[in-house]
N, C-alpha and C positions, 0 to 999 in steps of 0.2 A: 178623218179618213179611218174606215174600218180595216181590220187585217182579213186577208184573203182566207177563206175556210182551208184548213190543212197546213197552213204556212208553218205553224210552229212544229208540226209533225215532219215536214220535209226537211226544215233547218235543224232539227234535233239530230240529224245524221252527223253533223260537223262537230259538236261537242266541244267547241273553242272557248277558251275564257281568257281574259287578260293575263298575261304573264306565262302563257303556254309557249313551249319552243316548237317550231314549226320548220318544215322544209318545202322547198319548191324546186323545180327543175327549169332552166333556162338554155334554149339551144345556142351552142357556140359554134358558128359558122366556119370560124378558123380552123377548129379541130374536128369538125363534124361529129360531136358528141354532145350530150346533155350534160351540163353542169348542175351540180346540186348546190343549193344555197340554204343556209340556215338562218334563222332569227327568232326575235321574241315578239309575240303580240302586244301592242301597245294600246289598241282600241278596236272595239267591234261596233259596228253601225249597221242597222237595216236601213237601205236607202230605195228610193224608187229610181231606177234608171232605165231608160228605153221602154217605159210604161210597164216594168215588172219591179217586184220587190227583191232586192238582192242583199246578201249579207257581205258587207265590205270589211275586211281587216286591214289595219295599219301595222306593219311589220318593222322593227329595227333589225336590219341585217347584222349578222356578226362580223362579216368582212368588211364592213364600213364603206360600202359601195355608194351609200347615201344615207342621210340621217333617218329617213323613213320612206317605205314604200307601200302602196295600196294594191291588195289583191282581192279578187273574189274569193270568198271562203272556200268553194269547191276546188280551187286550184292549189290549196295547201293540204299538206299530210302532217298530222300530229306525231312529234318526236317525243315530247315530255310534257305532261300536264302538270300545271301549277297546283292542282288539286291533290291533296293526299289521297292515297288508296286507289288511284286510277292506273290501269295498266298502260305501259309505254309501247310504242310500235318497236319492234325489233328487226323485222326483215323489210325490205323494199325500199 
């Protein structure tokens, strides 16, 4: 199977690596607010889902809700990179 033209360009916006600390939001219907969760990326895979290539990250959450969770890469925000010399997110 070939790679879709432009795929690497599109996915390069995410810049995730194994070991990066990321955050994601989950709606808390009891409090009517977004809860922010943090975790560390353990694996990154490009997979075909619903006839599209998507980047899937497995994340070990810091709050121990579960041992590992799967996310589409675009649903995560970088907090701290595992690579030296990269800038961390400060606001948002």
